[in-house]
N, C-alpha and C positions, 0 to 999 in steps of 0.2 A: 534594620537600622534606620532607614528613612521613615518607616512607619512610626517607630518610637519617637524620632525627632518631630514628626508631624503631630503626634499626640501630645508631646510636651509643649509644642508651640500653641496648639489649640487650648491647652489647659493653663497657659500662662495668663497673667493679668493684661488688661487692655493697654496699659502704659508700656509694658514690655513688648507687646506685639506691635504697637505703633512705632516704638523705637527701632525694633528689628526691621520693620517695613521701611522706615525712613533710611536705615543703614543700607538696605538692599538697593533702594532707589539711588542713594548717594554713590554706592559702589558702581552701579551701572553708569551713572553720570561721570564718575571719575574715569571709568574704563573708556568711555567715548571720548572724553577730553584728552586723556593720555594718548590714545591711539591717534587722534587727529593731530595732536602736538608732535608726536614722534614722527608721523608720516611727513608732516610739513617740514620738520627740521631735517629729516633725511633728504628730502627733495631739495631743500635750500642748500645744504652742504654739497650735494652732488652737482647741483647747478653751478655753484661757486667753483668746484673743481673743474668742471667742463670749461668754464670761462678761463680759468687759469691755464688749462691745457691748450686752448686756442692761442693764447698769447705766447706760450712757450713754443708751440708749433710754428708760429710765424718766424721766430728766430731760427728754429731747427730747419725749416724749409730753405732759408737762405744758406745755412751751413751746408745742407745736403746738396743744394744746387752748385755751390762753389767747390766742394771737396768730394762729392759723390756719396759720402756718408756723413753722419753726424759725428763731429769730433768731440763735442763736450756733452756731458750729462748735466742737466740743470739741477736736479734734485736727487738726493740719495734714495735708492729703491725704485727709481723710475726706469723703464725700459724704452729703448728707441731702436727702430729698425727701418731700413730703406729697402723697398722691393722694386724690382723691375717686373712690370706686368705685361703680359702678352695674351690678349684674349681674356680668358678667365684664369690663367696660370700666373703665379707670382713666384719670383726667384729672389731670395734674400741676398743682399750685398754684404760682403765682408770687408772689414770687420764690423761687427754689430753687437750692441749690448742687449742681449735677449736672454730669456730664461732657458733652462735646459731643454725644455720642450716648447719651441716657438709655434706650435701648431695653431694655437688660438690667434696669434698675431697674423700668421700667414692666411688663415681663413678670413680674417677681417679685411686684409689687403685684397684678396680675391673678390670678396663681396663689394669692396670699393670699386674694383676694376669693372665688375659687371653692372653696377648701378650708375657709376659715374658721379656719385655724390658722396659728401663726407658722411662717415658712418661712426656712430658711438655705441659701444656695447659694454655691459658689465659681465666679466667672465671670471672664472676661478682657475688660477694657475696652480699646477701641482707644486706643493710645498711652499707656495708663496701666498696663498689665500686669494681673496677677491681683489680684482683690479678693474679700473675703468680704462677701457681701450678706445682710442680714437684714431681713425685713418683719414688722411687728407692727401690731396694731389700736390706733388712738388712741381712737376712738369709733365707733359703728356708721356705716358708709359712709365712714370716713376711715382710711387706711393710712399708716403711717410706714415708710419704707425708708431704711436706713443702709448705707453701704458703707465698709469699712475695708481699706486696702491690705495685701497680703500680701508686699510687697517685703522688709520686715525679716525675716519668717519665712524667705523664700527665701534671703536672704543668710546668715542663721544656719545654715540647712541646708547651704548650699554650703560654709561654713566648717567645719561639722561633718564633712561628707563628705571635705573636703580633709585635715582633721586625721586622720580615720580611715584614709584611704588612705596618708598619710605614716607614721603610727604603725604600721599593720599591715604596710606594706611593709618598714619598718626591722625590725620584729619577725620578719617572714618571712625576711629576709636573715640576721639574727642566728641564727634557728632553724636555717636550712639550714647556715650556716657552722659554728656551734658543734656542731650536731647531727652534721654529717659528721665533725668531729674526735672527738666522743665515740664515734660508731659505729666509726670507724677504730681507736680505742683499744680498744673492746670487741671488735672482730673481729680484733685483733692475734693472739690465740692461734690462730685459724684460719689466719692467714697463716703463723704459726710452724709449724703442722702441715704446711701445704703446702710450706714450705721443707724441713722434715724429710723429707717424702716425695720431693721432688726430689733431696735429698742421697742418699737411699737408692737412688733409681733410677740415680744416677751411679756406684754401686759395682758392681764386678765380682763377682757372686754365685758365681762358680766358683773363687774364689781359695783360700778357707780356710773353716774352720768358724765363725770369728768374723766373720760377714758383715754384721751390722747394728749398728755401734757407735753409731748416732744414736738419740736418744730425744727426744721433745718435752719441753722443760723446763717446770716448773711455773710457770704465770703465771695470775694471777687473771682469770677471765672469767665468773664466775657458775656456778651449779650445772650448767646444761646443758653449758657448755663443759668443766667439770671432768669430767662424765660422758663426754663425747666424747673428752677427752684420755686418760682412764683406759682407755676401750675401744680407742683408737688405740695406746696403749703396750702394752696386753695383746695386741693383734693383732701388734705388732712382736715381742713376746716369743715368741708362738706361732710366727711365721715364723722367728725366729732359732733356736728350738729345733728346728723341723722341718728347717731347713737344716743345723743341726749334726748331727742324726740322719742326714740323707742323706749328708753328707760322711763321717761315721763309717762308714756302711754301704758307701759307695764305697771308702773306704780299706780296710775289712776285706775287701771283695770282691776288690780288687786284690791284697791280700796273700794271700787264699785261693787265687786263681787262680795266683799265682806259686808258692806253696807246693805246691799240687796238681800243677802242671806239674813242679816240681822232684822231688816224690816219685814221680811216674809216670815221669819220665825215667830215674831210676836203675835200676829193674827192667827197663825197656825196653832200656837200654844193656846191662844184664847179659844179657838174653835174646839180644840181637843178638850179643854177644861169644861166648856159649856156643854159639850156633848156628854162628858162623863156625868155632869150634874143633871142633865136632862134624862139620862138613863136611870139614875137612882130616884129622881124626884117626879118623873112623868106620871106614874100611876097614882100618887097621893096628892099632889098639889097642882091642879090644873092651871091656876094663875101663875105659879112659878114656872110651869112648863112653857107658857106663852112668853114669859120674860126671857127664858133661856133661848127659845126659838128666835125671838127678836134679836137677841145679842148675836146668835149664830149668823142670822142674815146680815146684820150690820158688819160683823167681822169679815164675812165672805165678800160683801160689797166693797169694803175697804181694800181687801186683798185684790179684788178685781180691778179697782181703780189703779192700784199700784202696778199691777201687771200690764194694764193698758198703757200707763205712762212709760214703763220700761220698754214695751214693744214699740211705742212711737219713737222714743229716743234711739232705739236700735235701728229702726228704719231710716231715721234722719241721718244717722251716722254712717250708714252703709253707702259707700260711693257707687256700688254697682246696682243699688235698688233706687228706683225713683221715689222722690219724696211724696207722701200721701197728700197731695194738694189738688184740689179741684177748683180751677181758676175761673172766676166770673167777674163781670164788671159790677162793682159794689161801691156803695156810698160809705166811706169810712166814718163819716159823722153819724150816720144812722146806727152803725155798729157800736160806736161809743155810747150813744144814748140807750141802746138796748142793754148793754152791759151795765150802765148806771142804773137803769130801772130794776134789773135783776139784783143788783147790789143793795138797793134801797129796800127791796122786798125781803131779802134775807138778813139785812142788818138795819132794822128800822131805827135804832138808836144812834146811828152815825150820820152826821150831816155830810152830804155829797153835792158838789157843784160841778156842772159841766159847762165848759166854754168851747164853742165851736163856731166856725164861719157860717154865715147865713146860706151861702151857696153850697151845694153838695160837693164833697171831695171824693170824686169817683176814681177808683183805682182797679186794676185787674189783680185780684187776689182771691184767696180761699176764705170766704166769710166765716165758716165754722172755725177754722184754725185761728184766724185773727181774733175772733170772739173769744176763743179759748185763751189766747194770750192776754187779752184785756181782763177776763175773769180771773186768771191766775194772779195778775198784778194787783187787782182790787182785793182779792182774797188775802194776798200777802200783806197788804196794808191793814186789813182788818185783824189779822191774826197777830201781827207783831206791833200793834199800837194799843194803848189803853182804851177802854170803852169810851165812847163819845168823842174820839179824836176825829177832826175834820179831814175829809179826803176830797181831792179835786181831780177832775179829768179835763185836759185842755187839748183840743185838736187845732193844728195850724198847718200852713202850707207855705213852702218856699219854692225857689226856682227848680230845685232838683229832687225834693222829697216831700213827703207828708209826714207830720210828726204827731204822736200822741203822748202826752205827758201825764203820768199818774203820780200824784204827789200826796203826801200826808203830813200832818203837823205833829207827828210823834217824836220820840226821843232820838230818832236817826239811827244810823248804823255805825258802830265803832270803826275807826280807820283800819284796825288790824283785820277786820272781817270783810271790808268792802271789796277786796280783790277776789274773794272766794264765794260771794253770795250766789253766783251762778253755777257753782259746782254742784254735782249731783249728791243728794243726801246730806248736804251741808246745812246746818242750822246755826244761826247766830246765837240763840239762847239754847245752850246745851241742856239746860234743866227743863225745858218746855216738854210737856208730854206729847206723844204722837197723836193723841186724840185731838189736841188743840193745835198742835204745830204742824200737822200734815207729815208727809213723807220726806220732804226736802227736795222734791223733784219739780215743784211748780215753776220756779225761776229758770231751771235748766231746760224744761220743756218750752217755756216762753222764748228763751234765747234761740233754741234750735229751730223753732217754727219761724221766727222772724228772719233768721239767717237763710232758711229755706226759701223765703220770699225775696232774698237778695238784700235784706235790710240789716239793721243792727239795733241792739237794745243796750242802753248805757245807764249806769247808776250815777245820779248827781245828788245834790244836797249835802248837808253836813250833820252836825249834832242837833240841829233844830228841825229835822225832818228828812225824809228820803224822797227823791224824785227819780222815777224810772221813765226814760225817754225812749220811745220806739220810733225808729225812722224806717219808712218804707219808700223805696224809689218810685218815681212816677210810672216807671215801666216795671212794676213789681212782678215777681213770679219768674224765677229762673228755671224751675223744674215743675213739670205737671204730669198728671196721670190721666 
């Protein structure tokens, strides 16, 4: 039985358990208060009765001294006896108003004779119930014993206990009932949080980036509940952001795999096609054989460049792998001039100007990788602008970083494409062929390399040209090998 009740208690709701615990504590408090009040009231009433008996015995002592016995009874139900004591023996004087068995009164008179002091005792007389008995000396050798019934005090105490039990019981029931309602109201925010959590658990977290539309609504519940609600909602925001990042990463990974497969499939198909042509034409047409071999080498080289870029991006993205940077003290101005000379050699029909400080701009960086960044930006300007479009390179220095701006006077980049120009395999001109437009990895590689140096690359300009600004901190190079 107790085990079943304990299991039922442990399986109940928190509000019910708190209400029952509050009721148990209240019951204990009521029991302590009731016991203390009852004890105090009993002692008070008995003390009042003793004081009353002392006053009555003053009169009875005079009556006994004058007449030998007490002639009058002061109250109904009281007993009075006068004893002659000799040593420890006590003889009752007659007539006397005593119970059928006066042994208790006689024993008190003998105790008074032996101690020589007034004695008060509570005794139970046969068929009369409890009595308060007091013995005092009338004169030497004479003892007066009076007995007052305690029935009225007992009845008063019984009524007091009954009133306490009823009042405390009603108070306990009201406390448990209203306390449970108040606790349920106070714990309602916790129930709301549980409902929110259950609602979230019913959602399919693999559907979309907006995975957690539910939040715990603001409901007053005290400072602790407010702190818990704030932490709960902050946790949901963090989970929501993490799921959104994961969904975006998965989306980009799927797009990257699809684009990479598409980019690799084109040169592979070309290699296969030229290989077939070479097989059939090799014996009869030596000139055509050489052309096919040249095309095979070109497609293989193009595929090799694409794989190199993919491998570089993978190494830059991997947090557990060090970035492929070999840091040395390098003059950024000299790198910009070398990139400009290479651009002029490969694009003789495009005017290019370089603006740089006279003093060297020396930074700790990887010269090959920064040169690769500049080459990619210049190549991007050449590929995506009409022939003869002017290109400029400007190197500058401020208090915190060094800047390289690569600008062109071309048509610019449409606003709808500006936020995605650094995405991998993304091309502004979807109709541009891969032979002229590249693989779409140049700007992505440039941004990753600059970020590996602790810097940033930004797109500026408008419809009248594009400006790519590379910023390298003066203490460039956050990862080395």
